[in-house]
N, C-alpha and C positions, 0 to 999 in steps of 0.2 A: 253535225258534230255532237257526239253523245256527252253526257254529264262528266264522265271521266276525262275526256279530252278537253272539255271546257276548263276543268280544274287545272290540268297540266298546262294549258295555254296561259291561264291567269298567273300561275306560279312562275313560269319561265319568262313571260313577258315583263313581269315586275322587275324593277331595277334595284339592286342592293349589293354594293360591294362591302367588304369588311368595315365595320364601324358605322354603316349607314344602311341597316337592313329593314327599315320601317315598312317599305312597300311589300316585300315578300312576307314579312311577319303579319301584316294586315290581311293579306290574302289567305295565309295559312290559318289565321284565327277565324276568318269567315267560314272556312270549310270544316274546321275541326270542332268548333264550339258546340254543334248540335249533338256530338257524340261524347262529350266530356262532362264530368260533374263540376270541374273547375278549370278555368284557364287563367294563367297569370304570367307575368314577365319578371325575370330576375333583374338585378340592378345593372347588368351589362347589356340586357336586351333580348336574351333568349326567351322563347315562348315555351311554356310548360303546361300541357293539357293533361289532367288527371282523370282516369276512368276507374271507378271503384268496381271490382269484380265480386268481392265478398266481404270479409271482415277487414277491419282497419289494420290488423297485424299480419295480413296476407303478404306474401312476397311482392316486392316492388320491382317491376320490369320496365326498363327504360329503353325506348325505341327512338333513336336520335338521328335526324338528318340535319344538315346545316343550311341555314338561310342564305348565307353570303355566296357571292360569285366573284371570280377574279375580275379585276378591273384596274382602274388607274385613279390617281389623284392629281389635281392641278397644283403645281408648286409655284408657278410664276407666269406672268403675262409679259411678253417682250414688247419693245417699242412699236413693232409692226403688227401687233395684235395676235401673234401666234402664242399658243399655250405650251409651256413646258410642263412635264408631268413625271410622276414616279409610278412604277408598277405597284399594285396592291394584290399580292398573290403571285404565283409563279407563271411567268410568260417566257416564251422563246421568241427571240427577235424575228425569226423568219416568218412567223404567222401574224405579225403586227402591222407591217407597212400597208398603206393604202386601204385600210379597213375603216368602215364607218363606226362612229361612236356617238353616244349621247352624253352631253355634259349636264349634270343636275345642278342648277343654280338656285339661289334663293328666290328667284322670280319665275322658276319653271325650267323645263328641259329645252336645250337647244342642240341642233345637230352639228356634227363635226366629222372630220376625217383625219386619220394619222397621215401626215404628208409624206410624199416620197419623190425622189428625183426621177425624171424620165430616163429610160435606158440610153437614149440618144446622146446624153452628155456624160455618161459614165465611161471611165476607162475600162478596158477589158478585164483587168485584175479586180477592179471594184465590183464588177458584176458578179464575181464569184464569192464575195464576202457578205456576211450579214452586217447590217447597220447596227451599231451599238445603241441600246435603248437611250443612253444619255444624249444622243444626237437627234433623237426623234422629237417631233412637235405635233400639235393638233391644230388644224386649220378650221376655224369656226366662221369664216367669211367676214372677219372684221377688218376694217381699213387700218386701224392702229390700236394702240393700247387703250386709249380713251374710249373708243367705240366698243371694244371687247368688254371693258368695265361697265359700259352703259347697258350691255346685254345682261348684266347681273353676275358675270363670272368673277370669282375671286379665289385666291389660293385656299386649298382645302376642299374644293368642290369635287364631288365624285364624278367619275367618268366610266360609263359602262359600254360594252360591245352592243352592236345592233344585229339582231337576227330574229325575225318574227317566228313564233311557233308554226311549224309546217308539218302536216301529214303528207308523207311522200306517196309516190304512185303505188308502191306496195304499202298498204295502209297500216301494216304492223310496224313500219319504220317511221320514227318520229324525229324531226330535226328541230333544234332550238339552241339558243344560248342558255347558259345557266343550268343545264342538266346537272352540272356539278355545283350545287347539289339539291336542286329543287325536286329531283326525283326521290331523294331520301325523305324530304318533307312530305311529298305525296304518299309515300309508303306509310309514314307515321299516321297521316290522316286516314288512309284506307284501312289500316289495321284497327284503329279505334272504331271505325264505321262497321267493320265486319264482326267485331266483338260485341256490338250493341245488343244483339239478341242471343248471344252465346253465354253459356255458363262456364265460368273459369275461376280458379281460386287465386286470383292475383289482383293487385292494383297496377294498372298499366299507365305509363306516362308516354305520351306522344310529344316529342320535343323538337323544336326548331332552334338550333344553336346559332350563335353569332361568331364571327371572326375565326372560323375553322381554318381558312386559307392562310392565316398569318400566325398559326401556332396552336390550333385546337383550343382556343381560349374560352369560348362560350360553353364548351363541354365541361370545362373545369368548374365553372360557376354553377351551371345547371345541375350537374351531378352532385355537387356539394349540397345544393338545396334539396335534392330528391333523396340522396343516400340510397341508391338502388341496390337490390340484391343480385340482379342480373342486368347486363347492359348489351344492347345491340347498336352498333354504329351502322347505319344504312347509307350508302354512298354510291358513287360511280366507281367502276374499275376499268381497266384497260382491255379493249377488245383486240384480240390477236388475229383478226381475220381480214386484214387489208394488205395490199401489196407492200412489200418491204418490211413487214412485221413478222418475225418468225416465232416459233415456239420458245426460243431462247429469250425472247422479249416478253411474251405474254401467251398464256395457255388457252384463254377462253375465246369463245365465239358468240356473237350476238344470236339470241334466239334459242340457246341451249340451256337456259336456266340461270338463276342467280349464282354469283360467285361466292364461295366460302373461302375467306382469306386466311391462309394458314399463318402467314408471317408478313409484316411490313416494317417500315423503319420506326414506327411508333409503338409496336407491341408484337408479342408472340401470342397467338390466339390461345384461349383456355382450352386445353385438350378435352376435358370432361364435357364442357358445353359444346364444343365443336362436334364431338361424337354423338351427343344427344340430338343436336340439330340434324346432322346427316342421317342418323338413325330414323328420326321422324320423317325426313324427306323420303327415305327408302320405303318406309312403311306406308306412306300416303302416295307414293309414286309421283313425287314432285321432282322434276329434273333440277340438277345443280352441277356446278363445276368447281374444282379446286383451283386456286391461284395463289401466288405470292408476289408481293410488290416491294422489293427491297429499297426502292427510291422514294416512297411516299408513305402517308399515314392517313388515318381517319380519326373521327371523334372517339372511337374506342380506345385510342391511345391515351386520352385523358381520363375517360370514364373508368378504365380498369385500375387506375392509380388513386381512386377516390378513397378517403378514409383508410381502412385497413385492407383495401383491395376488393375488386369486384370482378367476378368471372365475366368476361366480355368476348364478343365475337363481332367481326365486321362481315356483313352480308351486302354485297355490292352488285351493281348492274353493269355488265360489259358494255362499254360506250366508246364509240369511235370519235377521235379528234377532240378529246378533252383538253381543256386549257387552251382553247381557240375561240373564235367568234361563233362557230357553228358545230355542234356535236350531234351525233345520231345514236339512238338506242332502239331496242325492240320492245314493243308493248308486252309480249308474252313474258319476258324476263321480269318486268314490273309486276305483272299479275301473279307469277309464280313466287316471287319474293314475298309478296303480301300473304299469299296462302300459306307459305312455309312458316312465316313468323306467327301467324294466327294459330296454326296447328301446334306449334311449339308452346305458345303461351297457354293454350288449353290443357297441355300436359304438365306444365310446371306447377307443382304445389310445394308446400313448405318442406316436406320430406325430400322431394327431388332436389330442390334448391340446396338444402343442407348437404345432401350427398355430393352434388356438383361442387359446392364450395370447398369441400375437403377431399375432392378426388385427386 
């Protein structure tokens, strides 16, 4: 496994739901510190790594992926030792039952599974319906409430999906939990790394934000701290290349380049910046795809509303099965996203940023 894959494995195997992103933040800090002049954390927990390119008054470019992954939170332990929970981030009931989870207690991590009824005892009509989240529970192998408590479990504990990082038979295809959005954090790390020996007229911030999945919250605080001139939200997008997904649902395919998001529920992309990015991609022959996601948003949605406004764009990676336990993406899309952002940063100077701002 090469160094890049090792980083991706460490990032995705780390456990961190919204409000408890310490593990992935530590991994990101480990990998980005060598390429940054300063690494700090804002008061909500977002990691901010600064790399000075030239003068202190050069444009500030923010490249932000979010550290958190969707998961669950323990709300109660019943008398029989089963855990009740609430979702933290967006889940669809149909992908939850009978899936393995890890409960993060004060005494360490313990395994569990979201319980389900055998089909043998379900009425025919019941088999056709999804089970409501409120009816679900987690089985941690405890005999009763007292034993569950003795394991260290208590309300408020984080619960994360289980899926080890896996390089698939086609080695370009990578499967893991938490691609949403440790791939964005990896892009931020790699952008700073590739700029290490490049001349560019900018100060670049590689950021790992917190609590994106519950309202783009860390992007608000970190962007307020940075006050960027240009913002890029790097995240996953929807891959439209699996059975049952049509072009009406998603336009992009894995392996055909990063997605340039024209519109989502959190923002309309800045046209001047979008044209500048796609023009750079055309010039450098970097593949890309356009897409729109009317039902979701990225950190760009908070970044672009900072202070008196920030030209911002979401650049995403087409990913299969997002917001489930196991997602798949294509390594080439990651590599091309990094190359594109690096080439854009090298071309962004004060005059160009000023032109974009008032375009």
